[in-house]
N, CA, C and O atoms as a MOPAC input file, in Angstrom:
PM7 MOZYME 1SCF
protein

 N      6.37000 1    55.88900 1    24.53300 1
 C      5.99300 1    54.67000 1    23.86200 1
 C      5.86000 1    53.51700 1    24.86400 1
 O      6.42400 1    52.43900 1    24.67700 1
 N      5.12700 1    53.77000 1    25.89200 1
 C      4.95000 1    52.77500 1    26.94800 1
 C      4.29100 1    51.51900 1    26.39700 1
 O      4.68200 1    50.40500 1    26.74700 1
 N      3.27200 1    51.69500 1    25.52000 1
 C      2.57600 1    50.53300 1    24.96100 1
 C      3.54000 1    49.60000 1    24.24900 1
 O      3.47500 1    48.38200 1    24.41800 1
 N      4.42600 1    50.16700 1    23.45900 1
 C      5.39400 1    49.34800 1    22.73700 1
 C      6.30400 1    48.61900 1    23.71800 1
 O      6.63300 1    47.45000 1    23.51700 1
 N      6.70900 1    49.31200 1    24.77800 1
 C      7.59900 1    48.70100 1    25.76700 1
 C      6.88400 1    47.57400 1    26.52300 1
 O      7.44500 1    46.49200 1    26.70000 1
 N      5.65200 1    47.82700 1    26.96500 1
 C      4.89300 1    46.81600 1    27.71100 1
 C      4.67000 1    45.57600 1    26.86000 1
 O      4.77800 1    44.45600 1    27.36000 1
 N      4.36100 1    45.76100 1    25.58600 1
 C      4.08700 1    44.63300 1    24.70600 1
 C      5.35300 1    44.01100 1    24.12800 1
 O      5.29300 1    42.98800 1    23.44600 1
 N      6.49800 1    44.63000 1    24.40000 1
 C      7.75400 1    44.07200 1    23.94000 1
 C      8.07300 1    44.38200 1    22.48700 1
 O      8.82300 1    43.63900 1    21.85300 1
 N      7.52600 1    45.45700 1    21.94600 1
 C      7.79400 1    45.83600 1    20.56400 1
 C      8.80800 1    46.97500 1    20.52100 1
 O      8.87100 1    47.80000 1    21.43300 1
 N      9.59000 1    47.00800 1    19.46700 1
 C     10.57800 1    48.06100 1    19.30800 1
 C      9.93300 1    49.36700 1    18.85700 1
 O     10.44700 1    50.44100 1    19.17000 1
 N      8.82900 1    49.30200 1    18.13500 1
 C      8.17300 1    50.49400 1    17.59700 1
 C      6.69000 1    50.47600 1    17.94800 1
 O      6.04700 1    49.42600 1    17.95300 1
 N      6.16900 1    51.64400 1    18.23600 1
 C      4.74800 1    51.76700 1    18.57700 1
 C      3.86300 1    51.32800 1    17.41400 1
 O      2.76700 1    50.81600 1    17.64000 1
 N      4.31400 1    51.51700 1    16.18400 1
 C      3.49200 1    51.15300 1    15.03100 1
 C      3.22600 1    49.65300 1    14.97800 1
 O      2.24800 1    49.21700 1    14.37200 1
 N      4.08500 1    48.86900 1    15.60600 1
 C      3.86200 1    47.41800 1    15.63000 1
 C      2.60500 1    47.07400 1    16.42300 1
 O      1.95000 1    46.07000 1    16.14300 1
 N      2.26500 1    47.90000 1    17.41000 1
 C      1.08200 1    47.62300 1    18.23500 1
 C     -0.21500 1    47.86600 1    17.47000 1
 O     -1.28100 1    47.43000 1    17.90600 1
 N     -0.13500 1    48.56100 1    16.32700 1
 C     -1.33800 1    48.83500 1    15.54400 1
 C     -2.02800 1    47.56400 1    15.06200 1
 O     -3.22200 1    47.58900 1    14.76300 1
 N     -1.30200 1    46.46100 1    14.98300 1
 C     -1.94600 1    45.21700 1    14.53700 1
 C     -3.00500 1    44.76400 1    15.52100 1
 O     -3.90300 1    44.00200 1    15.16300 1
 N     -2.90800 1    45.23200 1    16.77500 1
 C     -3.88000 1    44.83000 1    17.78800 1
 C     -5.15500 1    45.66700 1    17.74600 1
 O     -6.17900 1    45.26100 1    18.29600 1
 N     -5.10300 1    46.82700 1    17.10300 1
 C     -6.26200 1    47.72500 1    17.13900 1
 C     -7.04300 1    47.78000 1    15.82800 1
 O     -8.10900 1    48.39400 1    15.77800 1
 N     -6.54300 1    47.16300 1    14.78600 1
 C     -7.23600 1    47.19900 1    13.50000 1
 C     -8.31600 1    46.11100 1    13.47200 1
 O     -8.00100 1    44.92300 1    13.54600 1
 N     -9.58800 1    46.51700 1    13.36500 1
 C    -10.65100 1    45.50200 1    13.33900 1
 C    -10.67100 1    44.76900 1    11.99200 1
 O    -10.27300 1    45.31000 1    10.96000 1
 N    -11.13900 1    43.54900 1    12.03900 1
 C    -11.31300 1    42.79400 1    10.79900 1
 C    -12.61400 1    43.24000 1    10.14800 1
 O    -13.48400 1    43.78500 1    10.82800 1
 N    -12.76500 1    43.02400 1     8.85300 1
 C    -14.03800 1    43.38400 1     8.20100 1
 C    -15.24300 1    42.72400 1     8.87200 1
 O    -16.29900 1    43.34600 1     8.99300 1
 N    -15.09700 1    41.47900 1     9.30400 1
 C    -16.20600 1    40.78700 1     9.97900 1
 C    -16.58300 1    41.48000 1    11.29100 1
 O    -17.76200 1    41.56800 1    11.63300 1
 N    -15.57600 1    41.97400 1    12.02600 1
 C    -15.86600 1    42.69100 1    13.26900 1
 C    -16.59900 1    43.99200 1    12.99200 1
 O    -17.52500 1    44.35100 1    13.72000 1
 N    -16.19700 1    44.69700 1    11.95300 1
 C    -16.85900 1    45.96000 1    11.58800 1
 C    -18.31400 1    45.69400 1    11.22200 1
 O    -19.20900 1    46.39900 1    11.68800 1
 N    -18.55300 1    44.68800 1    10.39500 1
 C    -19.92100 1    44.35500 1     9.98600 1
 C    -20.75500 1    43.96500 1    11.20100 1
 O    -21.90000 1    44.40000 1    11.32900 1
 N    -20.19900 1    43.15500 1    12.08900 1
 C    -20.93700 1    42.72800 1    13.28700 1
 C    -21.30400 1    43.92200 1    14.16300 1
 O    -22.41500 1    43.98600 1    14.68900 1
 N    -20.38700 1    44.85800 1    14.32300 1
 C    -20.66600 1    46.03200 1    15.14300 1
 C    -21.69200 1    46.94900 1    14.48800 1
 O    -22.53700 1    47.51800 1    15.17900 1
 N    -21.63200 1    47.09900 1    13.19100 1
 C    -22.61700 1    47.92900 1    12.48400 1
 C    -24.00800 1    47.30200 1    12.59800 1
 O    -24.98700 1    47.99800 1    12.86700 1
 N    -24.09000 1    45.99500 1    12.39300 1
 C    -25.38700 1    45.31700 1    12.51500 1
 C    -25.93400 1    45.43300 1    13.93400 1
 O    -27.13200 1    45.64400 1    14.12200 1
 N    -25.06400 1    45.29600 1    14.93100 1
 C    -25.49500 1    45.43000 1    16.32400 1
 C    -25.99000 1    46.85100 1    16.59400 1
 O    -26.98100 1    47.04300 1    17.29800 1
 N    -25.30800 1    47.83400 1    16.04100 1
 C    -25.73000 1    49.23100 1    16.20400 1
 C    -27.12400 1    49.44100 1    15.62400 1
 O    -27.98300 1    50.04600 1    16.26600 1
 N    -27.34600 1    48.94400 1    14.41500 1
 C    -28.65600 1    49.11800 1    13.78100 1
 C    -29.74400 1    48.38200 1    14.54600 1
 O    -30.87700 1    48.85900 1    14.61600 1
 N    -29.42600 1    47.24700 1    15.11200 1
 C    -30.41300 1    46.52100 1    15.91700 1
 C    -30.76300 1    47.31800 1    17.17100 1
 O    -31.92900 1    47.38000 1    17.56200 1
 N    -29.76400 1    47.92300 1    17.79800 1
 C    -30.04400 1    48.76400 1    18.98000 1
 C    -30.91100 1    49.95000 1    18.58900 1
 O    -31.82500 1    50.31200 1    19.33100 1
 N    -30.64500 1    50.56200 1    17.44200 1
 C    -31.45100 1    51.68800 1    16.98200 1
 C    -32.89100 1    51.25400 1    16.72700 1
 O    -33.83000 1    51.95300 1    17.10800 1
 N    -33.06300 1    50.10700 1    16.08400 1
 C    -34.39700 1    49.58900 1    15.78400 1
 C    -35.15900 1    49.31800 1    17.08700 1
 O    -36.35000 1    49.61100 1    17.18200 1
 N    -34.47700 1    48.76600 1    18.07700 1
 C    -35.10600 1    48.47800 1    19.36600 1
 C    -35.53400 1    49.76500 1    20.05500 1
 O    -36.62600 1    49.83200 1    20.62000 1
 N    -34.68300 1    50.78800 1    20.01500 1
 C    -35.02100 1    52.07100 1    20.63800 1
 C    -36.21300 1    52.72700 1    19.95600 1
 O    -37.08400 1    53.27900 1    20.62800 1
 N    -36.25900 1    52.67200 1    18.63300 1
 C    -37.36400 1    53.29400 1    17.90200 1
 C    -38.68600 1    52.56900 1    18.13700 1
 O    -39.75400 1    53.17200 1    18.03100 1
 N    -38.61700 1    51.27700 1    18.45600 1
 C    -39.83600 1    50.49800 1    18.67400 1
 C    -40.45700 1    50.79300 1    20.04100 1
 O    -41.63400 1    50.50400 1    20.26000 1
 N    -39.68400 1    51.35800 1    20.95000 1
 C    -40.20600 1    51.66000 1    22.28400 1
 C    -41.19100 1    52.83200 1    22.19300 1
 O    -40.97500 1    53.76600 1    21.42000 1
 N    -42.26000 1    52.78300 1    22.97400 1
 C    -43.17500 1    53.92600 1    22.99000 1
 C    -42.48300 1    55.12200 1    23.63900 1
 O    -41.61600 1    54.94500 1    24.49600 1
 N    -42.85500 1    56.32900 1    23.24200 1
 C    -42.22100 1    57.50300 1    23.84700 1
 C    -42.54700 1    57.59500 1    25.33600 1
 O    -43.59200 1    57.12100 1    25.78100 1
 N    -41.67400 1    58.18800 1    26.07500 1
 C    -41.88800 1    58.35800 1    27.51000 1
 C    -43.05400 1    59.30000 1    27.74800 1
 O    -43.27500 1    60.24500 1    26.98900 1
 N    -43.78100 1    59.03300 1    28.79300 1
 C    -44.89900 1    59.90600 1    29.16700 1
 C    -44.34900 1    61.21500 1    29.70800 1
 O    -43.29300 1    61.23500 1    30.34100 1
 N    -45.06300 1    62.30900 1    29.46100 1
 C    -44.60500 1    63.58000 1    30.02200 1
 C    -44.70500 1    63.56000 1    31.54900 1
 O    -45.46600 1    62.78400 1    32.12700 1
 N    -43.94500 1    64.40100 1    32.16700 1
 C    -43.97500 1    64.50000 1    33.62300 1
 C    -45.36200 1    64.93700 1    34.08100 1
 O    -46.05600 1    65.65100 1    33.35700 1
 N    -45.76600 1    64.52100 1    35.26100 1
 C    -47.07800 1    64.91900 1    35.77700 1
 C    -47.19900 1    66.44600 1    35.84200 1
 O    -46.24300 1    67.14800 1    36.17100 1
 N    -48.38300 1    66.93000 1    35.52500 1
 C    -48.63500 1    68.35500 1    35.60700 1
 C    -48.70300 1    69.05700 1    34.26200 1
 O    -49.20300 1    70.17900 1    34.18000 1
 N    -48.21100 1    68.42100 1    33.20600 1
 C    -48.29800 1    69.03000 1    31.88400 1
 C    -49.65500 1    68.71900 1    31.28100 1
 O    -50.11900 1    67.58000 1    31.31600 1
 N    -50.28400 1    69.74200 1    30.73100 1
 C    -51.59200 1    69.55000 1    30.11400 1
 C    -51.40300 1    69.06400 1    28.68700 1
 O    -50.59400 1    69.62900 1    27.95100 1
 N    -52.13800 1    68.01800 1    28.27200 1
 C    -51.98500 1    67.45900 1    26.93100 1
 C    -52.20200 1    68.48000 1    25.81900 1
 O    -51.50700 1    68.42900 1    24.80500 1
 N    -53.14100 1    69.40000 1    25.98100 1
 C    -53.41200 1    70.37300 1    24.92300 1
 C    -52.24400 1    71.34800 1    24.74900 1
 O    -51.99300 1    71.82000 1    23.64000 1
 N    -51.53600 1    71.64800 1    25.82600 1
 C    -50.36900 1    72.53000 1    25.73100 1
 C    -49.23400 1    71.80400 1    25.00700 1
 O    -48.57400 1    72.38000 1    24.14300 1
 N    -49.01500 1    70.54900 1    25.36100 1
 C    -47.97400 1    69.76600 1    24.68600 1
 C    -48.30400 1    69.60400 1    23.20600 1
 O    -47.41200 1    69.64800 1    22.35900 1
 N    -49.58600 1    69.41800 1    22.89600 1
 C    -49.99100 1    69.27500 1    21.49600 1
 C    -49.70200 1    70.56300 1    20.72500 1
 O    -49.26000 1    70.51800 1    19.57700 1
 N    -49.95000 1    71.69300 1    21.35100 1
 C    -49.67800 1    72.96700 1    20.68700 1
 C    -48.18000 1    73.17200 1    20.47400 1
 O    -47.76300 1    73.68900 1    19.43800 1
 N    -47.38700 1    72.77500 1    21.43700 1
 C    -45.94000 1    72.95100 1    21.34100 1
 C    -45.29400 1    72.01200 1    20.32600 1
 O    -44.42100 1    72.42100 1    19.56100 1
 N    -45.72800 1    70.76000 1    20.32500 1
 C    -45.04700 1    69.73700 1    19.53100 1
 C    -45.81900 1    69.26500 1    18.30500 1
 O    -45.34100 1    68.40800 1    17.56200 1
 N    -47.01000 1    69.81800 1    18.08800 1
 C    -47.76700 1    69.46900 1    16.90000 1
 C    -48.32500 1    68.06500 1    16.91000 1
 O    -48.52100 1    67.46500 1    15.85400 1
 N    -48.58000 1    67.54200 1    18.07800 1
 C    -49.16200 1    66.20300 1    18.18600 1
 C    -50.66800 1    66.32300 1    18.28900 1
 O    -51.20700 1    67.42800 1    18.35100 1
 N    -51.34000 1    65.20300 1    18.30600 1
 C    -52.79300 1    65.23700 1    18.43900 1
 C    -53.16300 1    65.40600 1    19.90500 1
 O    -52.41600 1    65.00600 1    20.79700 1
 N    -54.30900 1    65.99700 1    20.13800 1
 C    -54.79000 1    66.20300 1    21.50500 1
 C    -55.42700 1    64.94200 1    22.01500 1
 O    -55.56100 1    63.96500 1    21.27800 1
 N    -55.82100 1    64.95300 1    23.26500 1
 C    -56.40000 1    63.76600 1    23.90000 1
 C    -57.66100 1    63.29400 1    23.18400 1
 O    -57.93600 1    62.09400 1    23.16300 1
 N    -58.44200 1    64.21600 1    22.59100 1
 C    -59.68800 1    63.80700 1    21.93100 1
 C    -59.46800 1    63.43600 1    20.46100 1
 O    -60.42700 1    63.20700 1    19.72300 1
 N    -58.20100 1    63.37900 1    20.04100 1
 C    -57.90800 1    62.90400 1    18.69400 1
 C    -57.76100 1    63.96600 1    17.63300 1
 O    -57.38700 1    63.66800 1    16.49900 1
 N    -58.05800 1    65.23000 1    17.99800 1
 C    -57.91300 1    66.30500 1    17.02100 1
 C    -56.43500 1    66.52700 1    16.72300 1
 O    -55.59400 1    66.48100 1    17.62100 1
 N    -56.13800 1    66.76100 1    15.48000 1
 C    -54.77000 1    67.04700 1    15.10200 1
 C    -54.52200 1    68.52500 1    15.17300 1
 O    -55.36500 1    69.31100 1    14.74100 1
 N    -53.40700 1    68.92300 1    15.70000 1
 C    -53.09300 1    70.33700 1    15.85600 1
 C    -52.07000 1    70.75100 1    14.85400 1
 O    -51.67100 1    71.91600 1    14.82400 1

């Protein structure tokens, strides 16, 4: 129970008051998480590494080919 000793508490359970988030903190963290997710989804996908042929990637992943045909 080093934490209790360092903080000067007789019982480790007393230190739990320092780790319990407030409802406002939980809401703020959830909103921040969703904003990060929204930002990531808005980014365009990374380009494939050089050397991959677009038609092969289209066949593998079901995307459209360079000329716009859907696979």
